[in-house]
TIVEXNU-433891 format. One line per field, with one value per residue (C-alpha): x, y, z. Coordinates in steps of 0.02 Angstrom, whole numbers. Each point is the difference from the previous one (the first is absolute). Layout:
BEGIN
xx <- c(X; ...)
yy <- c(Y; ...)
zz <- c(Z; ...)
***
This chain:
BEGIN
xx <- c(-1664; -37; -139; 25; 185; -37; -120; 135; 136; -110; -8; 183; 52; 84; 172; -51; -131; 128; 133; -54; 116; 81; 48; 81; 188; 128; 6; 159; -41; 183; 72; 162; 30; -68; 50; 171; 98; 111; -18; 159; -48; -178; 69; 104; -147; -116; 129; 29; -183; -71; 82; -114; -30; 95; 64; -39; 92; -140; -118; 94; -100; -14; -142; -71; 8; -32; -16; 152; 77; 34; 72; 20; -124; 16; -160; -36; -185; 14; 83; -84; -160; -94; 99; -153; 72; -151; 36; 187; 45; -52; 132; 146; 11; -26; -148; -56; -133; -105; -3; -139; -59; -183; -10; 89; 5; 151; -53; 47; 84; -30; 61; 30; 162; 63; 115; 80; 49; -66; -80; -12; -169; 83; 62; -82; -48; 21; -182; -90; 49; 0; -86; 99; -84; 116; -24; 24; -24; 84; -99; 58; 72; 97; -103; -13; -176; -66; -66; -150; -187; -75; -155; 111; 109; -156; -54; 173; 1; -172; 63; 174; 25; 140; 105; 151; 5; 152; -104; -139; 115; 84; -168; -47; 168; -21; -170; 69; 137; -117; 4; -178; -64; 86; -62; -176; -37; 110; -143; -49; 179; 18; -135; 24; 101; 5; -129; 70; -98; 19; -9; -103; 132; 117; 141; -9; 5; 159; 79; -38; 60; 166; 32; -37; 110; 145; -27; -3; 168; 75; -73; 75; 166; 4; 22; 161; -34; 119; -24; 155; -68; 43; 188; 90; 130; 128; 131; -38; -42; -172; -83; -176; -12; -118; -84; -11; -78; 76; -59; 144; -49; -153; 112; -35; 133; -53; 134; 20; 133; 101; 107; -92; -159; -106; 9; -131; -152; -154; -97; -162; 95; 68; -176; -88; -104; -66; -124; 47; 186; 104; 97; 181; -8; -69; 131; 144; -74; -18; 189; 53; 166; 35; 129; -83; 63; 28; -166; -91; 84; -50; -175; -21; 58; -128; -137; 33; -15; -153; -91; 39; -74; -151; -39; 13; -101; -139; -17; -16; -128; -99; -4; -93; -112; -55; -137; -101; 55)
yy <- c(41; -56; 120; -23; 40; 146; 77; -11; 66; 147; 61; 48; 173; 14; 80; 131; 57; 6; 104; 166; 7; -134; -30; -129; 6; 70; -48; 63; -57; -51; -84; -41; 188; 76; -131; -70; -91; 149; 189; 27; -113; 70; 177; -50; -90; 149; 122; -113; -36; 176; 138; 143; -47; 96; -132; 36; -99; 33; -104; -159; -85; -172; -112; -158; -93; -180; -91; 47; 76; 187; 78; 175; 95; 160; 79; 132; 40; 51; -160; -138; -75; -2; 79; 3; 155; 34; -160; -26; 175; -57; -137; 117; 37; -99; -115; -177; -70; -156; -72; -112; -73; 25; -167; -165; -83; -107; -156; 12; 170; 128; 168; 88; 85; 160; 131; 163; 79; 23; -164; -97; -66; -170; -6; -168; -66; 34; -53; 87; 181; 72; 154; 103; 58; 120; 5; 189; 138; 169; 160; 148; 71; -163; -52; -188; -66; -178; -63; -80; 29; 100; -107; -154; 83; 42; -181; -59; 125; -62; -180; 21; 179; 107; -106; 58; -15; -115; -121; 3; -45; -130; -82; 2; -75; -139; -46; -3; -120; -115; -172; -37; 165; -33; -178; 31; 149; -46; 9; 176; 66; -31; 122; 164; 89; -102; 31; 9; -74; 92; -90; 76; -52; 147; -109; -114; 149; 64; -174; -21; 178; -33; -158; 96; 147; -119; -80; 171; 45; -162; 21; 174; -78; 117; -134; -96; -186; -117; -157; -96; -28; 58; 31; 19; -136; -59; 81; 74; 158; 30; -5; -71; -147; -146; -5; -170; -45; -155; -88; -81; -88; 113; 153; 101; 82; 130; 4; 155; -85; -162; 50; 132; -17; 65; -127; -70; 56; -100; -77; 89; 165; -32; -45; 143; 113; 175; 48; -84; -12; -137; 132; -63; -77; 162; 110; -105; -31; 188; 11; -142; 41; 139; 2; 12; 150; -5; 86; -127; -147; 76; 26; -183; -53; 119; -64; -178; 56; 107; -145; -113; 134; 18; -186; -2; 159; -65; -148; 120; 105; -155; -55; 160; 17; -172; -28; 157; 63)
zz <- c(-3271; 178; 51; 187; -17; -115; 125; 134; -116; -55; 180; -15; -59; -173; 12; -129; 127; 139; -90; -69; -150; -108; -180; -110; 25; -124; -183; -85; -177; -21; 154; -90; -23; 160; 128; 44; 134; 39; -15; -101; -145; 7; -17; -152; -79; 18; -69; -151; -33; -11; -101; 49; 182; 134; 120; 183; 132; 125; -108; 46; 138; 77; -56; 77; -164; 54; 168; 108; -156; 6; -158; -72; -107; -100; 65; -132; -9; -183; -56; 98; -69; 167; 144; 117; 80; 114; 94; -28; 60; 174; -4; -32; 187; 159; -35; -35; -116; -12; -176; -56; -163; -40; -89; 25; -169; 42; 95; 183; -15; 137; -60; 166; 50; 83; -73; 58; -166; -177; -51; -163; -58; -25; 179; 39; -173; -185; -25; 144; 29; 175; 67; 126; 162; 95; 188; 2; -128; -2; -20; -106; 163; 23; 149; 20; 26; 11; -167; 84; -26; 143; 19; 12; 133; 102; -9; 55; 144; 54; 1; 75; 59; -72; -118; -101; -191; 23; 104; -130; -145; 112; 33; -185; -49; 128; -70; -178; 56; 97; -85; 57; -71; -167; -14; 64; -112; -150; -126; 56; 9; -188; -53; 94; 134; 160; 136; 176; 147; 166; 166; 140; 128; 37; 70; -151; -119; 83; -3; -185; -38; 90; -103; -161; 49; 34; -171; -84; 79; -65; -175; -7; 55; 150; 133; 32; 10; 91; -103; -54; -175; -175; 18; -167; -25; -129; -111; -170; -94; 81; -173; -1; -120; 11; 170; 81; 167; 79; 158; 94; 162; 17; -21; -156; -107; -127; -135; -108; -106; 6; 151; 102; 101; 143; 140; 118; -101; 55; -144; 50; -4; -175; -60; 91; -112; 25; -133; -163; 37; 80; 95; 5; -173; -73; 83; -69; -173; -24; 26; -114; -83; 126; 138; 168; 97; 188; 35; -108; 88; 167; -67; -52; 174; 75; -115; 60; 181; -36; -82; 148; 113; -116; 5; 190; 18; -111; 118; 148; -95; -43; 182; 49; -153; -57; 129; -39; -170)
***
């Protein structure tokens, strides 16, 4: 290890010392039973799989299963192997969470993503599980309080004045998506939770936090993007077969079968990875042999646009972090 770099990296604050509570994300024990693409087939599957279990419709919840891939989970605390209820209960209402792997055993994988519902441990990788760090936690009286360590908040207030939890997570997310940060500290990011460096410049903090907050909104698919990319084209049955990415005059076409494709997909977007997954390829491969519904077609189009935004935003983040980080 580069000792000079390590000394600088160690001055950052580990995220598990910023957030008060976290845990590994959900382990069902049997994903093929407890998770499905739609609530109706999940209901049928649960009813047919357990003779002595009283089916409860209210146990069907959304789960952030993979990157940009929400599905349905039968969230029964008595049936799931590791429901992580202390943490996941906070994501059943209005909230967001940072997800981070503790280790990075896959070369070049950065297991960082945001969610706003129950989260799978394999969200960003099947090798490196994620821990979930909710931004808020709910008390027994259902009061929402920031899930941030008090001593850390005092330090932040000393540096910048009164700062909202949303600005703090926005700043952290920006740092995690800084290409210079990832490249510079790659060897240290493999072995523990990431450490976050904090600038002493208040204006710079707010600028970085704003870029991260914008990226969070896009990763949660909560921002409409006006790119003319990713439109679904061609006639057919919408069934995902063999995916094929074709460059035609610098314009990429992502085929889901021999006649249908998503148009104007940049090559760097098709190849873009978050964690251990090549995002678009993973989303479609998980649906091989299935007919894409309208919501799924819209979702792929939105993923294309979100990844374009991510690539551009990472350049902006790098411009304001690379000189000092």
